[in-house]
N, C-alpha and C positions, 0 to 999 in steps of 0.2 A: 469546746474550742476556746483557746486563749487568744485574745486579739488585742493588738495595740496599733491601731491604724491599719497599715498594710502588713504588720508583723503578726504571724499566726503560729500557733502550735496546735495542729489538728491530731487528735488521737482517736483511733478507731479500734473497736473490739469486734470479735466474731460472735454473733448471736443469732440463732435461728436461721442458719444458712445465708446470712448476709452480713455486711459490715454496718455497724451502728456507731455513730459518734458518741464518744464517752461523755463529753460535756458539750452543750450547745450554747453558743453565743454568750460566753462568760466574759464580761468586760473587766479589764484590769486597769484601774486608775493609777496605781503606784507602779514603780519599776522594780518591784520585788519579785524574786523567783517564785514560781507556783509549784507546789508539790504535785508531781505527776500522779502519785498514788491517790491523792485526795480526789482527783477527778473521777475515779472509778465509782464514786457514790451515785452517779447518774444511772448506772446500770441497775436492772432489777435485783432486788436483794436475794431472790432465790437462785439467780444465775451468777456463778462466780465469774469475775472479770477475766476475759482472755484477750488482753491487749496485744494486737498483732501488727498495728501500723502506727508509727509516729511520724507525722508529716510536718517538717519544719520549713516554713515559708518565710523568707527574710528574717531568720531568727535573731534575737538579741543574744548577747553573750550570756545573760542569765539563763535564757532558755536552753542554749547549747550546753551550759554547764549542768543544768538540772537533768536534762535527758541523758547526758553523758554519765553523770554520777549514778542515775537510776539503773542504767543498763551496763555500766562498767566499760564504756568506750570513750574515745576522744573524738568528738564531732569535728570534722574538718572545717576550716575556715574558707572564706571565698577565695583567698589567695592560693590556698592549697588545692582547691577544686579547679582552679584555672591553670595549674601546672600541666604542661603538655607531656612531661616524661611518663612513659608507660608505667614505671614502677611507682609513680605518685598517683596513678589513676586506678590501678588494679593491684590490691595487696591485701594481706591478712594481718590483723593486729587485735590483740585482746580477745581472741576467740571469735572474731567477727570477720566477715568478708566485706571489703570496701571496693566499690565499683563506681567510677565516675565516667559519665558519658555526656556527649554534647547533644542537646535536644533542640529541634527547630521551633522557633516561636514566630508568630505574626507572618505566616506564609501567605495569607490572604490579603494582607495590606500592601503587598508589593515590595516591602522592605524587610525581608527575612533576616533573622539573626539566630546564631546558635549560642546557647547558654549551657553551662555545666550543671549537671544534676547528679548528685551522689546517692547511690543505693547502698545501704548497710544492712547486711543480714546477720542478726545475732540470735542464735537459737531459733525460736519460732516467731520472732518479731522482725519487722522490717522498719528501718528508719530511712526516710528520704530527706535530703537537704537540698533546698533550691532557693534561689534568689529571684525567681520569676514565677509566672504562673502559666506554663504551657497548657494549651487546651486539652491535650489527651489526659491529663491528670483529672480535670473536672469531668470529662466524659466517662472515664473509668469509675470515678467516685460515684457518679450518678447511677451508673449501672450496678455497681457493687452494693449500693444501699437498697436496691429493690429486693423484694422477697423472691421466693423460689421461682424458677422459670427463666432466669436470665442466662443461665449457662455458665456463670462465674462461680468458681470455688475459691474462697478466700479465707480458708481456716488457718492459714499460716503465712508468714512473711514471704516465703519463697514463691508461693502461688500469686500473692499480691504483686510481687515484683514482675513476674512473667506477664501478668495481666496488664500492668502499666507499660511494659516494653511492647506488648502486642498492640496496645492503643497508640503508642508512639509510632510504630511501624505502619499501622493502618493510616495514621495521619500523613505520613510521608508518602504512602502509596497514593492517597487521594491527591496530594500535592503534585506528584510526578505525573499522574493522569491529566490533571488540569494543565500542567506545563506542556505536556505532549500535544494537547489540543491547541494551545496557544501557538506553539511552534509550527504546527501544521498550517494554521491561519497565516502566520508570517511567511511561510514557504510559498503559499499561494500568492501572496502579495508581491513577493520578490520576483517570481517568475511570470507574473501577469501584470506587472506594473506598466501602465500606459499613461502617457501624458502628452499634451499637445506641444509642449516646449521641452527641449532637452535639459535646460537648467532646472526646470520644475521636477522633471523625472529624477535628475541627480539628487536634488534635495530630498525627494521622497525616499530614494534608496539610502541616503545617509541617515535619515530618521529610522528606517527599518534596521539598518546596521547597528544603530545605537540600541534599539529595542532588543535585537538579537544578542548583543553583548550583555545586556541586563539579564536576559534569560540564562545566558551562560554562567554568569555569576551566581544566579539563583540555584542552578543545578550543582554548581561546585559546593555550595553550602549544604545542600541535601546529601551529596555524596560523602562529604566529611562527616556528617551526622550518622549516616548509614555505617560507615567504617567504624566509628566509635561504638555504635550499638552492637555491631557484629563482634567486635573485639571483646566487649563486656560479656556477651552471651557465651562466646566460645571459652572465655576464662572460667565462667561459673560451671559450664558443662564439663570442663576438664577436672573439676574438683571431685567428680563422682568416683567414689571408691578410694580416693586419696585422703582427702580431709573431711569429706562429708559423704553420707550415703543418701543419694537422691532417690526419690520414689519413682515408680514407673511412669506415673502421670506427669511428673515434673520433667523427666528425661524426654518424654514425647513432646511436651510443650517447648522445651529448649531446642530440640531438633527442628520443630516446625518454625520456630523463630529464626533459627540459623538459615533454614531454607528460604523463608520469606525475605530475609535481609539480603541473601545472596541474589535472589531473583530481582529484587529492587535495585541492587547494585548493578546487575547486568543491564537492566532497563535504563538506569541513569547513565550508564556508559554509552548506550545506544543514543540517547538524547544528546549527550555531550558531543558525540561524533556528528550528529545531525546539525548541532549548533555550529560546529567548526566548518562543516560543509556550507551552511548558509552564510557564514561570515566570508568565506572565500568566494562564494558565488556572488554575493552582494558587492564585494570589493571589485571582483572582475567585471560586473555589469557597470559599475561606476567608471572603471577604467575604459571600458568600451565606449561609454557615452562621451567621455572626455576625448578619447582618440577620434571619435566620429566628428566632434567639433573641430579638432585640430586638422583633420583631413579636409573638412570643408574649407577652412581657411587656406590650406595649402593648394587645393585645387583652384580656389578663387584667385589666388595670387598668380598661378600659372595661366589661367584663362585670360586674365586681364593684362598679362605681360605683353603679348603681341600688339594689342591696340595702343597700349602705352608707348611702345616702341615707335609705332607709326606716328602717333601724335607728337612724340619727341622730335622725330626727324623733320616734320613740317613745322615745328615750332622754333627751329634754329634760325638765327638772325644773320644768315649769309647774304651778301649782296646779290649773288647770282644763284637762283634755284629755278630750273626750267618749269617745274610744275606750278609755280606760283602764278603764271600767266594763263593757265588753262581755264577755260570757261566752266568746265564741270569738275575742276580739281577738288573742290570741297566735297562734292557728292562722292567722287571716287575715293577720297580719303575715308569718308564715313563707311562706305561699303567695305573697304579694305579692313577697317577696324572690326566691323561686325563679322566678316568672314574669318579673320584671324582669331577671333574669340570663339566662334562657333566650332571651328575645326578641332581644337583641343578638347572642347566639351564633348563633342560627339565621339572622339577617340576614347576618352575616359569612360564614357557610357558603354561603348562597345567592349572595352576591357573589363567592365564590371567594377571599376574603381569608385563609381558613384552609386 
C-alpha cells in the first residue's frame, strides 16, 4: 500500500483463493511516482503475481499517471467522474470498460451524501477510482482477504467488481430497512399525537413534518444511487457476447444484482409514497388544528354578541329609558345576557358544531 496521508494506492493480488495486499503500509516521503511493478516483490517468490485490483483512493496525479501507464488507460479525474451525462459515465476506451456510479456514504450519520466511484475493467484487472471511503469497500476487502470459506471468488477483476457492487447494494438494503422502521415510528407519532394544548400539538406536528421531509430527502439520495448502480450493471451485462464473453458465474451474479437493485428500487418507491402520504397527513392535521382554533374564536364571537348587544343598549346615555328606574333592572339585564349567551351555545352543541 502506498500512502500519503489520506492518499492511497491499494493493490491486491489473487493468491490461495483470497485477495492479498501486494505491499503493506509502505510510506512514501517524497512526491515521486512509485513503480507499480516493484510492489510485486512482497508476494511469495514461488507464486507469480496476479494483480487483479488497483484501488485508487484520493489519488495524486502521479499515482493516476503511474497506474494509467502501467495498464494503458487514462484514469478519469474527479471532474470527469462527476459528469452526469450517461456517455461520460459508461463508455469503452483503450480496450477497457469504464463505469461510474454514485455510492451512498455516511447513511448512519443522518447526513447521507452520494459520491462518484469509477470501476474500470481492463483484461483480468479491476481499477477503482474514488475520492472517499464508502464502508462497503472496507467490508468487502475484509471478507475477500479471509481464507477459504467466505464464499467470495475474486480471481479476476470482474468478480471483484460484482462483489463490491453486491456489498454496496447490501448496504443500501440495510439503510432502506432502517429508514422503513423509522418511518413507521413517525407514522405512529403522527396519528397518535396527543397534547393538552392545541398550540403544543401543532408544534409537535411541525417537528414531525420536518423529520418526515428529512427522511424523504434521504430516500431520494438512496434512489438516485440505486438507479446509478442498476444502470452500470445493466450496461456491463449488455456487453455479453458483443465486446466481452462473460462466464456463466458472472452472468448469474449480474442477473442477481439487477434483480436485487430492482427490488430495492420498488421498496424505495413504496417508502417514498409513504413519505408523501405522511407529509400530506401531517399538513392536514396541522390545518385541522388551526381550523379548530379559528372555529372556537368564531363561536365565541357569536356567543358573546347577544350579551354585548344587551349591555350596549343599557349603556346608552339617553335622558329617558324606562328600564333605568326598575328596581330589579340590573338583575334582569344580567339574566338576559346569560340567556342570550347560553341559547346560541346550546344550539351549536346540538348541531355538532362544537
